[in-house]
C-alpha positions as CSV (number, residue, x, y, z in Angstrom):
1,M,101.3,55.8,-35.5
2,N,98.0,56.8,-37.0
3,G,99.4,56.9,-40.6
4,L,100.3,53.2,-40.8
5,H,98.1,50.1,-41.0
6,G,99.4,46.5,-40.5
7,I,98.6,43.5,-42.6
8,I,100.1,40.1,-41.5
9,F,100.0,37.1,-43.7
10,S,99.5,33.9,-41.7
11,Y,98.8,31.0,-44.0
12,E,100.2,27.5,-44.6
13,K,103.1,27.2,-47.0
14,E,105.1,24.3,-48.3
15,S,106.7,23.7,-45.0
16,G,109.6,21.7,-43.7
17,L,108.3,22.2,-40.1
18,R,106.8,18.7,-40.2
19,E,105.4,17.7,-36.8
20,L,105.3,21.2,-35.5
21,V,102.6,22.2,-37.9
22,E,100.4,19.1,-37.6
23,H,98.0,21.0,-35.3
24,R,98.9,24.6,-35.9
25,M,100.1,27.2,-38.4
26,P,103.7,28.3,-38.5
27,A,102.7,31.6,-36.9
28,S,101.5,29.9,-33.7
29,I,104.6,27.7,-33.1
30,P,106.0,28.3,-29.6
31,Y,109.4,29.9,-29.5
32,G,111.9,31.0,-26.9
33,G,110.3,29.5,-23.8
34,R,107.3,31.9,-23.7
35,Y,106.5,33.3,-27.1
36,R,104.6,32.3,-30.2
37,V,106.2,33.3,-33.5
38,I,103.5,35.8,-34.4
39,D,104.1,37.6,-31.1
40,F,107.2,39.2,-32.7
41,M,105.4,40.9,-35.7
42,L,102.4,41.9,-33.6
43,S,104.8,43.5,-31.0
44,N,106.8,45.2,-33.7
45,M,103.7,46.9,-34.9
46,Q,102.4,47.7,-31.4
47,N,105.8,49.2,-30.5
48,A,105.6,51.4,-33.6
49,G,102.2,52.7,-32.5
50,V,100.3,50.7,-35.2
51,T,96.8,50.2,-33.7
52,D,94.9,48.7,-36.6
53,V,96.1,45.3,-37.9
54,G,94.5,42.7,-40.1
55,I,95.7,39.0,-40.0
56,I,95.0,37.2,-43.3
57,L,94.4,33.5,-42.4
58,H,94.3,30.2,-44.3
59,G,94.8,26.7,-43.2
60,N,94.8,25.1,-39.7
61,Y,94.3,28.4,-37.8
62,Q,92.4,27.4,-34.7
63,S,95.5,27.5,-32.5
64,L,96.3,31.0,-33.8
65,L,92.8,32.2,-33.1
66,D,93.0,30.9,-29.5
67,H,96.3,32.7,-29.0
68,V,95.7,36.1,-30.4
69,G,92.1,36.4,-29.2
70,N,90.9,39.9,-29.4
71,G,94.4,41.4,-29.5
72,K,94.3,42.7,-25.9
73,T,97.9,41.5,-25.2
74,W,99.1,44.0,-27.9
75,D,96.7,46.8,-27.0
76,M,94.7,46.1,-30.1
77,S,91.3,45.3,-28.5
78,R,89.4,48.5,-29.6
79,K,85.9,49.6,-30.4
80,Y,87.1,51.1,-33.7
81,G,89.9,49.4,-35.6
82,G,92.3,47.3,-33.6
83,L,93.0,43.6,-34.4
84,R,90.9,42.1,-37.2
85,I,91.0,38.4,-38.2
86,L,90.4,38.1,-41.9
87,P,89.0,34.7,-42.8
88,P,90.1,32.8,-45.8
89,F,89.1,34.5,-49.0
90,A,86.5,36.8,-47.3
91,D,85.2,37.7,-50.7
92,N,83.4,34.5,-51.7
93,R,82.3,36.0,-55.0
94,K,85.8,35.4,-56.3
95,Y,87.2,32.4,-54.4
96,R,86.0,29.3,-52.6
97,S,87.0,29.0,-49.0
98,G,88.7,25.7,-49.5
99,E,91.2,27.0,-52.0
100,E,94.8,27.6,-51.1
101,F,96.5,31.0,-51.6
102,E,99.0,30.9,-54.5
103,G,100.6,34.2,-53.4
104,K,100.2,37.4,-51.5
105,M,98.5,39.3,-54.3
106,Q,95.8,36.7,-54.5
107,A,95.4,36.7,-50.8
108,L,95.0,40.5,-50.8
109,A,92.5,40.3,-53.7
110,G,90.5,38.0,-51.5
111,V,90.1,40.7,-48.8
112,R,90.0,43.7,-51.0
113,S,86.8,45.0,-49.3
114,Y,88.8,45.2,-46.1
115,L,91.7,47.0,-47.8
116,Q,89.3,49.6,-49.2
117,E,88.1,50.5,-45.7
118,I,91.6,51.0,-44.2
119,R,91.7,54.4,-42.5
120,Q,95.4,55.0,-42.7
121,D,97.3,56.3,-45.8
122,Y,100.1,53.7,-45.6
123,V,100.3,50.0,-45.1
124,V,103.0,47.6,-43.8
125,L,102.8,44.1,-45.2
126,A,104.6,41.4,-43.2
127,D,104.9,37.6,-42.9
128,S,104.1,36.0,-39.5
129,D,107.0,33.5,-39.4
130,L,109.8,36.0,-38.8
131,I,111.8,36.3,-35.6
132,I,112.8,40.0,-35.5
133,N,112.7,43.0,-33.1
134,I,112.8,46.0,-35.5
135,P,111.8,49.7,-35.1
136,L,109.0,49.8,-37.7
137,S,108.5,53.5,-37.0
138,D,112.0,54.1,-38.4
139,V,111.2,52.0,-41.5
140,Y,108.1,54.1,-42.0
141,E,109.9,57.4,-41.5
142,T,112.6,56.3,-43.9
143,H,110.0,55.4,-46.5
144,L,108.3,58.8,-46.2
145,A,111.6,60.6,-46.4
146,S,112.8,58.7,-49.5
147,G,109.7,59.2,-51.6
148,A,109.9,55.6,-52.6
149,D,106.9,53.7,-53.9
150,I,107.8,50.6,-51.9
151,T,110.3,50.1,-49.1
152,C,111.5,46.6,-48.5
153,V,113.3,45.5,-45.3
154,C,116.4,43.4,-46.1
155,T,119.5,42.2,-44.4
156,P,123.1,41.2,-45.4
157,N,123.1,38.7,-42.5
158,Y,120.9,36.0,-44.0
159,K,120.8,32.4,-42.6
160,Q,118.0,31.0,-44.7
161,T,118.2,31.0,-48.5
162,E,115.7,28.4,-49.8
163,N,112.8,30.0,-51.7
164,A,114.1,33.5,-50.7
165,T,114.3,36.8,-52.5
166,F,117.5,38.9,-52.8
167,F,118.1,42.5,-53.8
168,Q,121.0,44.3,-55.4
169,L,121.0,47.8,-54.1
170,G,122.3,50.9,-55.8
171,E,122.6,54.6,-54.9
172,D,120.2,55.6,-52.0
173,N,119.4,51.9,-51.5
174,K,117.4,51.8,-54.7
175,V,116.7,48.2,-55.7
176,V,118.4,47.7,-59.1
177,K,117.8,44.0,-59.4
178,T,115.5,41.4,-57.7
179,L,116.4,37.8,-57.6
180,C,113.7,35.3,-56.7
181,S,114.9,31.9,-55.4
182,P,118.4,32.2,-56.9
183,K,120.6,29.1,-56.9
184,K,123.5,31.3,-55.7
185,P,122.4,33.9,-53.1
186,E,123.9,37.3,-53.5
187,G,123.1,40.8,-52.2
188,Y,120.6,41.5,-49.5
189,H,118.1,39.0,-48.3
190,C,114.5,40.3,-48.4
191,L,112.7,39.8,-45.0
192,E,109.2,40.1,-46.5
193,I,108.4,43.4,-44.7
194,Y,107.1,46.1,-47.1
195,V,105.8,49.6,-46.6
196,L,103.7,51.3,-49.3
197,S,100.7,53.6,-49.7
198,K,97.2,52.3,-49.5
199,E,96.5,53.9,-52.8
200,L,99.3,52.0,-54.5
201,L,98.4,48.7,-52.8
202,L,94.9,48.9,-54.1
203,K,96.1,49.7,-57.6
204,L,98.6,46.8,-57.5
205,V,95.9,44.4,-56.2
206,D,93.5,45.3,-59.0
207,E,96.2,45.2,-61.7
208,C,97.4,41.8,-60.6
209,E,93.9,40.4,-60.3
210,A,93.0,41.6,-63.8
211,E,96.1,39.9,-65.3
212,E,95.8,36.8,-63.0
213,K,99.1,37.5,-61.3
214,V,99.4,36.1,-57.7
215,S,102.9,36.8,-56.4
216,F,104.2,40.0,-54.7
217,R,107.8,38.9,-55.1
218,S,107.7,37.8,-58.8
219,D,104.9,39.9,-60.2
220,V,105.4,43.2,-58.3
221,L,109.0,43.4,-57.1
222,N,110.5,41.7,-60.1
223,G,107.9,42.2,-62.8
224,M,107.2,45.9,-62.1
225,G,110.7,46.9,-60.8
226,D,111.3,49.1,-63.8
227,K,108.1,51.0,-63.3
228,L,108.2,51.5,-59.5
229,D,110.7,53.2,-57.2
230,I,111.6,50.4,-54.8
231,R,114.1,51.0,-52.0
232,G,115.8,48.8,-49.5
233,Y,115.8,49.4,-45.7
234,V,118.9,47.5,-44.5
235,W,118.5,45.8,-41.1
236,T,121.7,44.4,-39.5
237,G,120.1,43.0,-36.3
238,L,118.6,39.6,-35.5
239,A,116.3,38.3,-38.2
240,A,115.3,34.7,-38.8
241,Q,112.6,33.2,-40.9
242,I,111.2,29.9,-39.5
243,R,110.6,27.7,-42.5
244,T,112.2,24.3,-41.6
245,L,112.6,22.1,-38.6
246,K,116.4,22.7,-38.6
247,E,115.9,26.5,-38.8
248,Y,113.5,26.3,-35.9
249,Y,116.0,24.3,-33.8
250,D,119.0,26.5,-34.6
251,R,117.1,29.7,-33.9
252,S,115.8,28.3,-30.6
253,M,119.4,27.4,-29.6
254,D,120.4,31.0,-30.5
255,M,118.3,32.2,-27.6
256,L,120.8,30.6,-25.2
257,D,123.3,33.2,-26.4
258,P,123.0,36.2,-24.0
259,K,123.6,38.7,-26.8
260,V,120.7,37.3,-28.9
261,Y,118.4,37.0,-25.9
262,R,119.1,40.7,-24.9
263,E,118.2,41.8,-28.5
264,V,114.9,39.8,-28.4
265,A,114.1,41.1,-24.9
266,N,115.0,44.7,-25.7
267,A,113.3,46.8,-23.0
268,A,112.8,49.7,-25.5
269,R,110.8,47.5,-27.8
270,P,109.4,44.7,-25.7
271,I,108.0,41.5,-27.3
272,R,104.7,40.9,-25.7
273,A,103.3,37.4,-25.1
274,K,100.1,36.0,-23.8
275,E,100.3,35.5,-20.0
276,D,100.1,32.0,-18.7
277,D,99.8,32.9,-15.0
278,E,101.9,29.9,-14.0
279,T,103.3,29.3,-10.6
280,P,107.1,29.7,-10.0
281,T,109.4,26.9,-11.2
282,Y,110.7,24.4,-8.7
283,I,114.3,23.3,-9.2
284,A,115.3,20.6,-6.7
285,P,118.5,21.1,-4.7
286,D,120.2,18.1,-6.2
287,S,119.1,18.8,-9.8
288,K,121.4,20.3,-12.4
289,V,120.4,23.1,-14.7
290,T,123.0,24.8,-17.0
291,N,122.9,27.2,-19.9
292,S,119.1,26.8,-20.4
293,L,115.9,28.9,-20.6
294,V,113.4,27.6,-18.1
295,A,109.9,29.1,-18.0
296,D,107.5,29.4,-15.0
297,G,105.5,26.5,-13.8
298,C,108.1,23.8,-14.3
299,N,109.2,21.0,-11.9
300,I,112.9,20.2,-12.5
301,E,114.4,17.4,-10.4
302,G,116.7,15.9,-13.0
303,T,119.3,17.4,-15.4
304,V,118.7,20.1,-18.0
305,E,121.6,21.3,-20.2
306,N,121.6,23.7,-23.2
307,S,117.8,23.5,-23.6
308,V,114.7,25.7,-23.9
309,I,111.9,24.6,-21.5
310,F,108.4,26.0,-21.8
311,P,105.8,26.3,-18.9
312,G,104.5,23.3,-17.1
313,V,107.3,20.9,-18.0
314,T,108.3,18.1,-15.6
315,V,111.8,16.6,-15.6
316,A,111.7,13.8,-13.1
317,R,114.5,12.6,-10.8
318,G,117.3,10.9,-12.7
319,A,116.0,12.2,-16.1
320,A,118.3,14.1,-18.5
321,V,117.3,16.7,-21.1
322,K,120.1,18.0,-23.2
323,N,120.3,20.2,-26.3
324,S,116.5,20.1,-26.7
325,V,113.4,22.2,-27.0
326,I,110.5,21.1,-24.8
327,F,107.0,22.5,-25.3
328,K,104.4,23.1,-22.6
329,N,103.2,20.4,-20.2
330,T,105.6,17.8,-21.4
331,T,106.8,15.2,-18.9
332,V,110.2,13.4,-19.0
333,E,109.8,10.6,-16.5
334,E,112.4,9.1,-14.2
335,N,115.7,7.9,-15.7
336,A,114.6,8.9,-19.2
337,S,117.2,10.7,-21.4
338,I,116.7,12.9,-24.5
339,S,119.0,14.9,-26.6
340,Y,118.6,17.0,-29.8
341,V,114.8,16.6,-29.5
342,I,111.9,19.0,-30.1
343,A,109.0,17.7,-28.1
344,D,105.6,19.3,-28.8
345,K,102.9,20.0,-26.1
346,N,101.7,17.3,-23.7
347,V,104.3,14.7,-24.7
348,T,105.3,12.0,-22.2
349,I,108.7,10.3,-22.4
350,R,108.2,7.1,-20.5
351,R,110.5,6.0,-17.6
352,G,113.9,4.8,-18.8
353,G,113.3,5.8,-22.4
354,K,116.1,7.2,-24.5
355,L,115.7,9.5,-27.5
356,N,118.7,10.9,-29.4
357,G,118.5,13.1,-32.4
358,H,121.5,14.9,-34.0
359,E,122.5,18.6,-34.2
360,N,121.9,18.6,-37.9
361,Y,118.8,16.4,-37.7
362,P,116.8,17.1,-34.5
363,M,114.1,14.6,-33.7
364,A,110.6,16.1,-33.5
365,I,107.8,14.5,-31.4
366,S,104.2,15.2,-32.2
367,K,101.7,16.7,-29.7
368,N,100.1,14.3,-27.2
369,S,102.6,11.5,-28.0
370,V,103.5,8.9,-25.4
371,I,106.9,7.3,-26.0
């Protein structure tokens, strides 16, 4: 889709993801046995024919850089355009590289020189911590047909409400009221995907910078709602923002539902992930694996129930993994038992050990831990 350019915001927020973001940004958290969270938004754009995408970074982004590389996985490794990594506050005349973003408008002001060079007439802005498989081409066509200044993707099926934005929609899905972080959620939950023209985006960036405004939600959607024609695009499919450890655990367990998995793995809009080139998984004849996602390269000789297992995991004889999410190259040794646990990469659960979290309070284990 030559008329649309992608901008993805991938920076650290006040996060309840705790141990999962000690060594990475929320965008590069593993998800669903084979993906990273940012794979979803990159794939959504690639499936819509968006070939030029800029990722605005800030924080502990080395893991994300290693994952996205030159964008080849999403057909964005190109001589002209393609995937561009936008370093923190690229315009050092305005900001120091050690500062934190206070909002999207400040982040965009920091890369204004990049925005000025965008070849397309329209831009889609999106967060990187959203699990969604959406036809962005339809969002774009709806935006053009409506004549709106800004089209915002929103959903009535919200599961996360903390620090969220809600819309009340009127005729033709026009946004008549914007509620930022309301105590009582009502209306449609904003999914932080916006389509607008490059011309309008530059105008908003300059206006917000001149008035020291930093937030897209508060200062543009809410503060300028009476001046702009803002429309909602209502999405009723799967949509989940990953902001807390509990949300991550719940959305990971959702992947064990065949209906949810089929929506994520929609053949018409595939979610592409970096290939690991692992060997096939070995499941021993006397082992037990039920209702679980098990990736390639694993060695399963014990019991795995209701769990999501990433590549290279070893579950030794006599060990039991239940209701858990186990990241790459983790080992559960003989006769160890874990339940309601999220184990990061390269964790070792020692022989005979027992770890029990709770459905409402899953236990998270940091990367490279030996327990």
